[in-house]
A tleap script that builds the chain and sets N, CA, C and O, in Angstrom:
source leaprc.protein.ff14SB
mol = sequence {
  NMET LEU ASN PHE ARG GLY LYS GLU TYR PRO
  CYS CYS ALA SER LEU THR MET GLY ILE ILE
  GLY GLY LYS TRP LYS THR VAL ILE LEU TYR
  HIE LEU ILE GLU LYS LYS LEU ARG TYR ASN
  GLU LEU ARG LYS GLU MET PRO THR VAL THR
  GLU ARG THR LEU SER LEU GLN LEU LYS THR
  LEU GLU GLU ASP GLY ILE VAL LYS ARG LYS
  VAL TYR THR SER LYS PRO PRO LEU LYS VAL
  GLU TYR SER LEU THR ASP PHE GLY LYS THR
  LEU ILE PRO LEU ILE GLN SER ILE ALA ASP
  TRP GLY ASP SER VAL VAL GLU LYS TYR CSER
}
set mol.1.N position { 1.139 -1.048 -0.149 }
set mol.1.CA position { 0.120 0.331 0.288 }
set mol.1.C position { 0.813 1.192 -0.007 }
set mol.1.O position { 1.962 1.081 0.419 }
set mol.2.N position { 0.608 2.000 -0.552 }
set mol.2.CA position { 0.904 3.439 -0.777 }
set mol.2.C position { 0.549 4.776 -0.097 }
set mol.2.O position { -0.394 5.350 -0.641 }
set mol.3.N position { 1.063 5.376 0.920 }
set mol.3.CA position { 0.216 6.409 1.377 }
set mol.3.C position { 0.264 7.865 0.883 }
set mol.3.O position { 1.462 8.107 0.735 }
set mol.4.N position { -0.246 8.633 0.651 }
set mol.4.CA position { 0.093 10.018 0.318 }
set mol.4.C position { -1.148 11.255 0.742 }
set mol.4.O position { -2.270 11.443 0.269 }
set mol.5.N position { -0.561 11.806 1.586 }
set mol.5.CA position { -1.426 13.080 2.078 }
set mol.5.C position { -2.826 12.322 2.768 }
set mol.5.O position { -4.011 12.591 2.572 }
set mol.6.N position { -2.260 11.359 3.576 }
set mol.6.CA position { -3.694 10.875 4.506 }
set mol.6.C position { -4.447 9.740 3.571 }
set mol.6.O position { -5.347 9.050 4.050 }
set mol.7.N position { -4.111 9.631 2.515 }
set mol.7.CA position { -5.000 8.426 1.479 }
set mol.7.C position { -3.998 7.276 1.337 }
set mol.7.O position { -2.769 7.353 1.328 }
set mol.8.N position { -4.858 6.080 1.217 }
set mol.8.CA position { -4.016 4.615 0.963 }
set mol.8.C position { -4.396 4.408 -0.402 }
set mol.8.O position { -5.540 4.568 -0.829 }
set mol.9.N position { -3.336 4.024 -1.119 }
set mol.9.CA position { -3.670 3.473 -2.758 }
set mol.9.C position { -2.969 2.156 -3.070 }
set mol.9.O position { -1.754 1.981 -2.968 }
set mol.10.N position { -3.907 1.204 -3.479 }
set mol.10.CA position { -3.043 -0.230 -3.439 }
set mol.10.C position { -1.680 -0.136 -4.475 }
set mol.10.O position { -0.800 -0.949 -4.191 }
set mol.11.N position { -1.366 0.875 -5.793 }
set mol.11.CA position { -0.378 1.050 -5.952 }
set mol.11.C position { -0.006 2.165 -6.861 }
set mol.11.O position { -0.922 2.987 -6.832 }
set mol.12.N position { 0.829 2.496 -7.555 }
set mol.12.CA position { 1.542 3.630 -7.957 }
set mol.12.C position { 0.233 4.062 -9.377 }
set mol.12.O position { -0.100 5.240 -9.509 }
set mol.13.N position { -0.234 3.212 -10.099 }
set mol.13.CA position { -0.943 4.126 -10.839 }
set mol.13.C position { -2.080 4.207 -10.473 }
set mol.13.O position { -2.903 4.796 -11.173 }
set mol.14.N position { -2.424 3.626 -9.260 }
set mol.14.CA position { -3.900 3.850 -8.435 }
set mol.14.C position { -3.805 5.623 -7.776 }
set mol.14.O position { -4.608 6.551 -7.872 }
set mol.15.N position { -2.264 5.509 -7.016 }
set mol.15.CA position { -2.150 6.891 -6.592 }
set mol.15.C position { -2.125 8.119 -7.714 }
set mol.15.O position { -2.551 9.238 -7.428 }
set mol.16.N position { -1.580 7.790 -9.025 }
set mol.16.CA position { -1.168 8.990 -9.978 }
set mol.16.C position { -2.871 9.348 -10.499 }
set mol.16.O position { -3.267 10.513 -10.444 }
set mol.17.N position { -3.666 8.382 -10.927 }
set mol.17.CA position { -5.061 8.121 -11.123 }
set mol.17.C position { -5.912 8.950 -10.097 }
set mol.17.O position { -6.896 9.610 -10.432 }
set mol.18.N position { -5.423 8.848 -8.779 }
set mol.18.CA position { -6.268 9.509 -7.789 }
set mol.18.C position { -6.107 10.799 -7.684 }
set mol.18.O position { -6.962 11.532 -7.186 }
set mol.19.N position { -4.847 11.252 -8.205 }
set mol.19.CA position { -4.501 12.714 -8.065 }
set mol.19.C position { -5.092 13.495 -9.525 }
set mol.19.O position { -5.538 14.642 -9.550 }
set mol.20.N position { -4.983 12.660 -10.599 }
set mol.20.CA position { -5.183 13.595 -11.985 }
set mol.20.C position { -6.485 12.900 -12.566 }
set mol.20.O position { -7.021 13.267 -13.612 }
set mol.21.N position { -6.946 11.825 -11.748 }
set mol.21.CA position { -8.073 11.123 -13.064 }
set mol.21.C position { -9.563 11.803 -12.639 }
set mol.21.O position { -9.807 12.291 -11.536 }
set mol.22.N position { -10.260 11.740 -13.487 }
set mol.22.CA position { -11.335 12.209 -13.479 }
set mol.22.C position { -11.257 13.168 -14.860 }
set mol.22.O position { -10.359 13.494 -15.636 }
set mol.23.N position { -12.822 13.464 -14.725 }
set mol.23.CA position { -13.065 14.179 -16.457 }
set mol.23.C position { -12.237 15.672 -16.482 }
set mol.23.O position { -11.826 16.009 -17.593 }
set mol.24.N position { -11.957 16.608 -15.319 }
set mol.24.CA position { -11.988 17.683 -15.570 }
set mol.24.C position { -10.408 17.920 -15.094 }
set mol.24.O position { -9.953 19.027 -15.381 }
set mol.25.N position { -9.528 16.997 -14.398 }
set mol.25.CA position { -8.238 17.707 -13.476 }
set mol.25.C position { -7.489 17.526 -14.612 }
set mol.25.O position { -7.226 18.655 -15.027 }
set mol.26.N position { -6.934 16.565 -15.444 }
set mol.26.CA position { -6.083 16.541 -16.544 }
set mol.26.C position { -6.411 17.622 -17.598 }
set mol.26.O position { -5.399 17.960 -18.211 }
set mol.27.N position { -7.442 18.207 -17.950 }
set mol.27.CA position { -7.860 19.148 -18.723 }
set mol.27.C position { -7.161 20.463 -18.121 }
set mol.27.O position { -6.350 21.196 -18.686 }
set mol.28.N position { -7.690 20.568 -16.826 }
set mol.28.CA position { -7.271 21.954 -16.034 }
set mol.28.C position { -5.674 22.050 -15.897 }
set mol.28.O position { -5.027 23.097 -15.896 }
set mol.29.N position { -5.244 20.940 -15.798 }
set mol.29.CA position { -3.981 20.915 -15.594 }
set mol.29.C position { -2.944 21.172 -17.008 }
set mol.29.O position { -1.902 21.817 -16.886 }
set mol.30.N position { -3.346 20.620 -18.258 }
set mol.30.CA position { -3.141 20.824 -19.261 }
set mol.30.C position { -3.394 22.316 -19.720 }
set mol.30.O position { -2.780 22.843 -20.648 }
set mol.31.N position { -4.382 22.944 -18.951 }
set mol.31.CA position { -4.502 24.318 -19.890 }
set mol.31.C position { -3.368 25.325 -18.819 }
set mol.31.O position { -3.040 26.433 -19.242 }
set mol.32.N position { -2.922 24.922 -17.681 }
set mol.32.CA position { -2.283 25.641 -16.933 }
set mol.32.C position { -0.708 25.682 -16.821 }
set mol.32.O position { -0.009 26.152 -15.923 }
set mol.33.N position { -0.258 24.877 -18.328 }
set mol.33.CA position { 1.159 24.036 -18.250 }
set mol.33.C position { 1.846 25.741 -18.551 }
set mol.33.O position { 2.722 26.318 -17.906 }
set mol.34.N position { 1.148 26.179 -19.643 }
set mol.34.CA position { 1.915 27.535 -19.884 }
set mol.34.C position { 1.871 28.485 -19.290 }
set mol.34.O position { 2.857 29.217 -19.210 }
set mol.35.N position { 0.790 28.747 -18.731 }
set mol.35.CA position { 0.828 30.108 -18.048 }
set mol.35.C position { -0.323 29.827 -16.680 }
set mol.35.O position { -0.871 28.776 -16.347 }
set mol.36.N position { -0.418 31.200 -16.081 }
set mol.36.CA position { -1.302 31.291 -14.939 }
set mol.36.C position { -2.500 31.941 -15.603 }
set mol.36.O position { -2.558 32.812 -16.471 }
set mol.37.N position { -3.575 31.173 -14.856 }
set mol.37.CA position { -4.985 31.652 -15.352 }
set mol.37.C position { -5.991 31.903 -14.352 }
set mol.37.O position { -6.188 31.158 -13.392 }
set mol.38.N position { -6.709 33.107 -14.625 }
set mol.38.CA position { -7.697 33.684 -13.564 }
set mol.38.C position { -8.853 32.522 -13.677 }
set mol.38.O position { -8.677 31.718 -14.592 }
set mol.39.N position { -10.174 32.315 -12.743 }
set mol.39.CA position { -10.963 31.486 -12.792 }
set mol.39.C position { -11.666 31.298 -13.913 }
set mol.39.O position { -11.958 30.231 -14.453 }
set mol.40.N position { -11.986 32.668 -14.316 }
set mol.40.CA position { -12.938 32.792 -15.670 }
set mol.40.C position { -12.169 32.455 -16.978 }
set mol.40.O position { -12.787 32.150 -17.998 }
set mol.41.N position { -10.773 32.515 -16.933 }
set mol.41.CA position { -10.152 32.356 -18.224 }
set mol.41.C position { -9.910 30.962 -18.231 }
set mol.41.O position { -9.524 30.533 -19.318 }
set mol.42.N position { -10.067 29.890 -17.041 }
set mol.42.CA position { -10.205 28.691 -17.408 }
set mol.42.C position { -11.693 28.176 -17.461 }
set mol.42.O position { -11.955 27.188 -18.147 }
set mol.43.N position { -12.546 28.747 -16.839 }
set mol.43.CA position { -14.032 28.669 -17.460 }
set mol.43.C position { -14.206 28.615 -19.040 }
set mol.43.O position { -14.700 27.612 -19.557 }
set mol.44.N position { -13.823 29.636 -19.756 }
set mol.44.CA position { -13.475 29.899 -21.167 }
set mol.44.C position { -12.727 28.870 -21.803 }
set mol.44.O position { -13.135 28.401 -22.866 }
set mol.45.N position { -11.502 28.400 -21.183 }
set mol.45.CA position { -11.155 27.444 -21.959 }
set mol.45.C position { -11.611 25.829 -22.084 }
set mol.45.O position { -11.194 24.910 -22.790 }
set mol.46.N position { -12.836 25.937 -20.896 }
set mol.46.CA position { -13.392 24.471 -20.861 }
set mol.46.C position { -14.881 24.816 -20.371 }
set mol.46.O position { -15.439 24.679 -19.283 }
set mol.47.N position { -15.326 25.352 -21.695 }
set mol.47.CA position { -16.937 25.752 -21.367 }
set mol.47.C position { -18.304 25.107 -21.078 }
set mol.47.O position { -19.392 25.657 -20.910 }
set mol.48.N position { -17.886 23.435 -21.060 }
set mol.48.CA position { -18.705 22.498 -20.766 }
set mol.48.C position { -18.630 22.270 -19.593 }
set mol.48.O position { -19.591 21.583 -19.247 }
set mol.49.N position { -17.702 22.590 -18.465 }
set mol.49.CA position { -17.904 22.347 -17.341 }
set mol.49.C position { -18.798 23.189 -16.246 }
set mol.49.O position { -19.142 24.356 -16.427 }
set mol.50.N position { -19.054 22.566 -15.314 }
set mol.50.CA position { -20.176 23.508 -14.621 }
set mol.50.C position { -18.962 24.232 -13.562 }
set mol.50.O position { -17.813 23.824 -13.398 }
set mol.51.N position { -19.601 25.389 -12.941 }
set mol.51.CA position { -18.686 26.027 -11.988 }
set mol.51.C position { -18.288 25.564 -10.923 }
set mol.51.O position { -17.201 25.853 -10.422 }
set mol.52.N position { -19.439 24.484 -10.254 }
set mol.52.CA position { -19.115 23.804 -9.387 }
set mol.52.C position { -18.039 22.804 -9.427 }
set mol.52.O position { -17.097 22.745 -8.637 }
set mol.53.N position { -18.291 21.939 -10.528 }
set mol.53.CA position { -17.357 20.992 -10.766 }
set mol.53.C position { -15.294 21.631 -10.897 }
set mol.53.O position { -14.172 21.217 -10.606 }
set mol.54.N position { -15.796 22.530 -11.366 }
set mol.54.CA position { -14.266 23.300 -11.667 }
set mol.54.C position { -13.993 24.021 -10.656 }
set mol.54.O position { -12.789 24.252 -10.541 }
set mol.55.N position { -14.736 24.520 -9.780 }
set mol.55.CA position { -14.424 25.035 -8.195 }
set mol.55.C position { -14.205 23.906 -7.103 }
set mol.55.O position { -13.388 24.097 -6.202 }
set mol.56.N position { -15.016 22.597 -7.192 }
set mol.56.CA position { -14.258 21.809 -6.674 }
set mol.56.C position { -13.041 21.002 -6.974 }
set mol.56.O position { -12.373 20.492 -6.075 }
set mol.57.N position { -12.694 20.864 -8.506 }
set mol.57.CA position { -11.352 20.202 -8.875 }
set mol.57.C position { -10.444 20.998 -8.557 }
set mol.57.O position { -9.452 20.423 -8.107 }
set mol.58.N position { -10.348 22.558 -8.627 }
set mol.58.CA position { -9.267 23.206 -8.187 }
set mol.58.C position { -8.900 23.185 -6.912 }
set mol.58.O position { -7.783 23.574 -6.570 }
set mol.59.N position { -9.978 22.636 -5.888 }
set mol.59.CA position { -9.807 22.714 -4.652 }
set mol.59.C position { -9.012 21.732 -4.180 }
set mol.59.O position { -8.145 21.830 -3.312 }
set mol.60.N position { -9.508 20.325 -5.084 }
set mol.60.CA position { -8.709 19.223 -5.019 }
set mol.60.C position { -7.247 19.294 -5.266 }
set mol.60.O position { -6.414 18.793 -4.511 }
set mol.61.N position { -6.959 19.974 -6.416 }
set mol.61.CA position { -5.979 19.844 -6.782 }
set mol.61.C position { -4.852 20.693 -6.324 }
set mol.61.O position { -3.676 20.426 -6.571 }
set mol.62.N position { -5.401 22.120 -5.390 }
set mol.62.CA position { -4.533 22.958 -4.580 }
set mol.62.C position { -4.466 21.927 -3.153 }
set mol.62.O position { -3.430 21.889 -2.489 }
set mol.63.N position { -5.714 21.088 -2.764 }
set mol.63.CA position { -5.130 20.369 -1.601 }
set mol.63.C position { -4.054 19.324 -1.539 }
set mol.63.O position { -3.365 18.931 -0.597 }
set mol.64.N position { -4.114 18.898 -3.132 }
set mol.64.CA position { -2.827 17.679 -3.179 }
set mol.64.C position { -2.116 18.345 -3.760 }
set mol.64.O position { -1.687 17.823 -4.789 }
set mol.65.N position { -1.663 19.654 -3.479 }
set mol.65.CA position { -0.450 20.346 -3.766 }
set mol.65.C position { -0.048 20.338 -5.248 }
set mol.65.O position { 1.148 20.132 -5.460 }
set mol.66.N position { -0.678 20.487 -6.083 }
set mol.66.CA position { -0.471 20.179 -7.812 }
set mol.66.C position { -0.854 21.566 -8.169 }
set mol.66.O position { -0.225 22.145 -9.055 }
set mol.67.N position { -2.005 22.247 -7.444 }
set mol.67.CA position { -2.352 23.989 -8.327 }
set mol.67.C position { -1.985 24.933 -6.867 }
set mol.67.O position { -2.182 24.721 -5.670 }
set mol.68.N position { -1.417 25.956 -7.566 }
set mol.68.CA position { -1.291 27.175 -6.536 }
set mol.68.C position { -2.581 27.926 -6.458 }
set mol.68.O position { -3.299 27.821 -7.452 }
set mol.69.N position { -2.901 28.473 -5.726 }
set mol.69.CA position { -4.155 29.721 -5.573 }
set mol.69.C position { -3.542 30.839 -5.031 }
set mol.69.O position { -3.202 30.803 -3.848 }
set mol.70.N position { -3.351 31.799 -5.686 }
set mol.70.CA position { -2.650 33.032 -5.401 }
set mol.70.C position { -3.966 34.123 -5.349 }
set mol.70.O position { -4.580 34.251 -6.408 }
set mol.71.N position { -4.365 34.806 -4.330 }
set mol.71.CA position { -5.329 36.048 -3.990 }
set mol.71.C position { -4.649 37.091 -4.180 }
set mol.71.O position { -3.643 37.323 -3.509 }
set mol.72.N position { -5.063 37.850 -5.078 }
set mol.72.CA position { -4.782 39.691 -4.718 }
set mol.72.C position { -5.789 40.210 -4.168 }
set mol.72.O position { -6.865 39.993 -4.725 }
set mol.73.N position { -5.790 40.964 -3.049 }
set mol.73.CA position { -6.463 41.832 -2.165 }
set mol.73.C position { -6.154 43.149 -2.126 }
set mol.73.O position { -6.903 43.879 -1.477 }
set mol.74.N position { -5.015 43.716 -2.797 }
set mol.74.CA position { -4.759 44.694 -2.661 }
set mol.74.C position { -5.570 46.035 -3.542 }
set mol.74.O position { -5.460 47.247 -3.356 }
set mol.75.N position { -6.271 45.397 -4.388 }
set mol.75.CA position { -7.593 46.380 -4.780 }
set mol.75.C position { -8.718 45.617 -5.211 }
set mol.75.O position { -8.665 44.458 -5.622 }
set mol.76.N position { -9.983 46.490 -5.073 }
set mol.76.CA position { -11.135 45.417 -5.515 }
set mol.76.C position { -11.007 45.885 -7.006 }
set mol.76.O position { -10.546 46.974 -7.350 }
set mol.77.N position { -11.570 44.726 -7.997 }
set mol.77.CA position { -12.713 43.718 -7.406 }
set mol.77.C position { -11.220 42.500 -6.961 }
set mol.77.O position { -10.040 42.727 -7.227 }
set mol.78.N position { -11.707 41.387 -6.322 }
set mol.78.CA position { -10.964 40.417 -5.956 }
set mol.78.C position { -10.128 39.812 -7.316 }
set mol.78.O position { -10.684 39.570 -8.388 }
set mol.79.N position { -8.941 39.654 -7.096 }
set mol.79.CA position { -8.646 38.832 -8.228 }
set mol.79.C position { -7.778 37.511 -7.690 }
set mol.79.O position { -7.019 37.585 -6.724 }
set mol.80.N position { -8.035 36.133 -8.559 }
set mol.80.CA position { -7.650 35.045 -8.126 }
set mol.80.C position { -6.741 34.520 -8.904 }
set mol.80.O position { -7.205 34.677 -10.033 }
set mol.81.N position { -5.657 33.954 -9.004 }
set mol.81.CA position { -4.721 33.490 -10.162 }
set mol.81.C position { -4.530 31.768 -9.788 }
set mol.81.O position { -4.282 31.379 -8.647 }
set mol.82.N position { -4.697 30.847 -10.974 }
set mol.82.CA position { -3.866 29.604 -10.731 }
set mol.82.C position { -2.958 29.309 -11.568 }
set mol.82.O position { -2.766 29.754 -12.699 }
set mol.83.N position { -2.391 28.524 -10.967 }
set mol.83.CA position { -0.945 27.965 -11.548 }
set mol.83.C position { -0.374 26.599 -10.726 }
set mol.83.O position { -0.545 26.242 -9.560 }
set mol.84.N position { 0.321 26.040 -11.757 }
set mol.84.CA position { 1.179 24.594 -11.134 }
set mol.84.C position { 2.225 25.110 -10.011 }
set mol.84.O position { 2.963 26.093 -10.078 }
set mol.85.N position { 2.108 24.339 -9.144 }
set mol.85.CA position { 3.237 23.930 -8.326 }
set mol.85.C position { 4.437 23.753 -8.871 }
set mol.85.O position { 4.541 23.598 -10.088 }
set mol.86.N position { 5.640 23.751 -7.949 }
set mol.86.CA position { 6.882 23.080 -8.702 }
set mol.86.C position { 6.430 21.261 -8.733 }
set mol.86.O position { 6.843 20.468 -9.578 }
set mol.87.N position { 5.554 20.950 -7.650 }
set mol.87.CA position { 5.061 19.478 -8.003 }
set mol.87.C position { 4.356 19.362 -9.065 }
set mol.87.O position { 4.628 18.562 -9.961 }
set mol.88.N position { 3.474 20.068 -9.076 }
set mol.88.CA position { 2.391 20.361 -10.085 }
set mol.88.C position { 3.247 20.015 -11.357 }
set mol.88.O position { 2.919 19.125 -12.142 }
set mol.89.N position { 4.298 20.742 -11.487 }
set mol.89.CA position { 5.277 21.120 -13.074 }
set mol.89.C position { 5.811 19.714 -12.902 }
set mol.89.O position { 5.854 19.208 -14.023 }
set mol.90.N position { 6.211 18.913 -12.032 }
set mol.90.CA position { 6.542 17.131 -12.722 }
set mol.90.C position { 5.426 16.617 -13.336 }
set mol.90.O position { 5.690 15.701 -14.115 }
set mol.91.N position { 3.996 16.974 -13.220 }
set mol.91.CA position { 3.315 16.075 -14.395 }
set mol.91.C position { 2.971 16.812 -15.813 }
set mol.91.O position { 1.935 16.701 -16.468 }
set mol.92.N position { 3.944 17.471 -16.057 }
set mol.92.CA position { 3.571 18.250 -17.290 }
set mol.92.C position { 3.984 17.240 -18.251 }
set mol.92.O position { 3.295 17.367 -19.263 }
set mol.93.N position { 5.217 15.845 -18.406 }
set mol.93.CA position { 5.988 15.511 -19.308 }
set mol.93.C position { 4.170 14.319 -19.328 }
set mol.93.O position { 3.481 14.372 -20.347 }
set mol.94.N position { 3.796 13.586 -18.354 }
set mol.94.CA position { 2.662 13.173 -18.380 }
set mol.94.C position { 1.361 13.425 -19.002 }
set mol.94.O position { 0.712 12.606 -19.653 }
set mol.95.N position { 0.954 14.970 -18.670 }
set mol.95.CA position { 0.091 15.644 -19.146 }
set mol.95.C position { 0.082 16.021 -20.851 }
set mol.95.O position { -0.837 16.095 -21.667 }
set mol.96.N position { 0.987 16.140 -20.913 }
set mol.96.CA position { 1.408 16.300 -22.681 }
set mol.96.C position { 1.705 14.991 -23.437 }
set mol.96.O position { 1.713 14.923 -24.666 }
set mol.97.N position { 1.937 14.000 -22.644 }
set mol.97.CA position { 2.026 12.966 -23.490 }
set mol.97.C position { 0.664 12.146 -23.608 }
set mol.97.O position { 0.494 11.215 -24.395 }
set mol.98.N position { -0.508 12.753 -22.486 }
set mol.98.CA position { -1.905 12.388 -22.929 }
set mol.98.C position { -2.371 13.399 -24.224 }
set mol.98.O position { -2.749 12.864 -25.266 }
set mol.99.N position { -2.336 14.530 -24.137 }
set mol.99.CA position { -2.653 15.029 -24.998 }
set mol.99.C position { -1.686 14.956 -26.245 }
set mol.99.O position { -2.109 15.561 -27.231 }
set mol.100.N position { -0.832 14.515 -26.340 }
set mol.100.CA position { -0.378 13.994 -27.899 }
set mol.100.C position { -0.802 12.576 -28.408 }
set mol.100.O position { -0.603 12.396 -29.609 }
set mol.101.N position { -1.353 11.538 -27.705 }
set mol.101.CA position { -1.909 10.888 -27.642 }
set mol.101.C position { -3.322 10.759 -28.020 }
set mol.101.O position { -3.835 9.788 -28.576 }
set mol.102.N position { -3.949 11.954 -27.618 }
set mol.102.CA position { -4.954 12.205 -28.093 }
set mol.102.C position { -5.201 12.910 -29.558 }
set mol.102.O position { -6.164 12.730 -30.304 }
set mol.103.N position { -4.043 13.777 -29.765 }
set mol.103.CA position { -3.788 14.267 -31.461 }
set mol.103.C position { -3.531 12.970 -32.204 }
set mol.103.O position { -4.078 12.620 -33.250 }
set mol.104.N position { -2.703 12.373 -31.573 }
set mol.104.CA position { -3.126 11.171 -32.665 }
set mol.104.C position { -3.720 10.131 -32.927 }
set mol.104.O position { -3.507 9.378 -33.877 }
set mol.105.N position { -4.754 10.000 -31.824 }
set mol.105.CA position { -5.987 9.099 -32.095 }
set mol.105.C position { -6.934 9.976 -33.211 }
set mol.105.O position { -7.576 9.411 -34.096 }
set mol.106.N position { -6.915 11.092 -33.064 }
set mol.106.CA position { -7.700 12.110 -33.820 }
set mol.106.C position { -7.057 12.060 -35.681 }
set mol.106.O position { -7.748 11.898 -36.687 }
set mol.107.N position { -5.993 12.202 -35.620 }
set mol.107.CA position { -5.325 11.964 -36.951 }
set mol.107.C position { -5.412 10.540 -37.743 }
set mol.107.O position { -5.550 10.355 -38.952 }
set mol.108.N position { -5.277 9.498 -36.583 }
set mol.108.CA position { -4.948 8.065 -37.400 }
set mol.108.C position { -6.257 7.119 -37.129 }
set mol.108.O position { -6.344 6.124 -37.849 }
set mol.109.N position { -7.136 7.306 -36.295 }
set mol.109.CA position { -8.655 6.474 -36.204 }
set mol.109.C position { -9.882 7.248 -36.576 }
set mol.109.O position { -10.907 6.588 -36.745 }
set mol.110.N position { -9.938 8.635 -36.740 }
set mol.110.CA position { -11.102 9.438 -36.821 }
set mol.110.C position { -11.406 9.532 -38.543 }
set mol.110.O position { -12.369 10.172 -38.965 }
savepdb mol mol.pdb
quit
């Protein structure tokens, strides 16, 4: 058994999928590879995700140390930016491979 942040996983693949699995986490991480994005910018990149789902997924990624949430309170309106942490950046090769595979599927099998 593997332990990560208080959760137990039966194997390394299970741990990886526990962190980035699901419909939206990988998509969020893909959009954060290049730059920091505000919440509404992320929503525009993923128009079919609900606000509740996006908020929950961002919160989970933040709790797992993958995404950093920075709040700017110096002047209204409140501004919040999301970016990958150093730990989150270790996922870039994996996320890029997943995206590349998706591109190749469209090219070869569509």
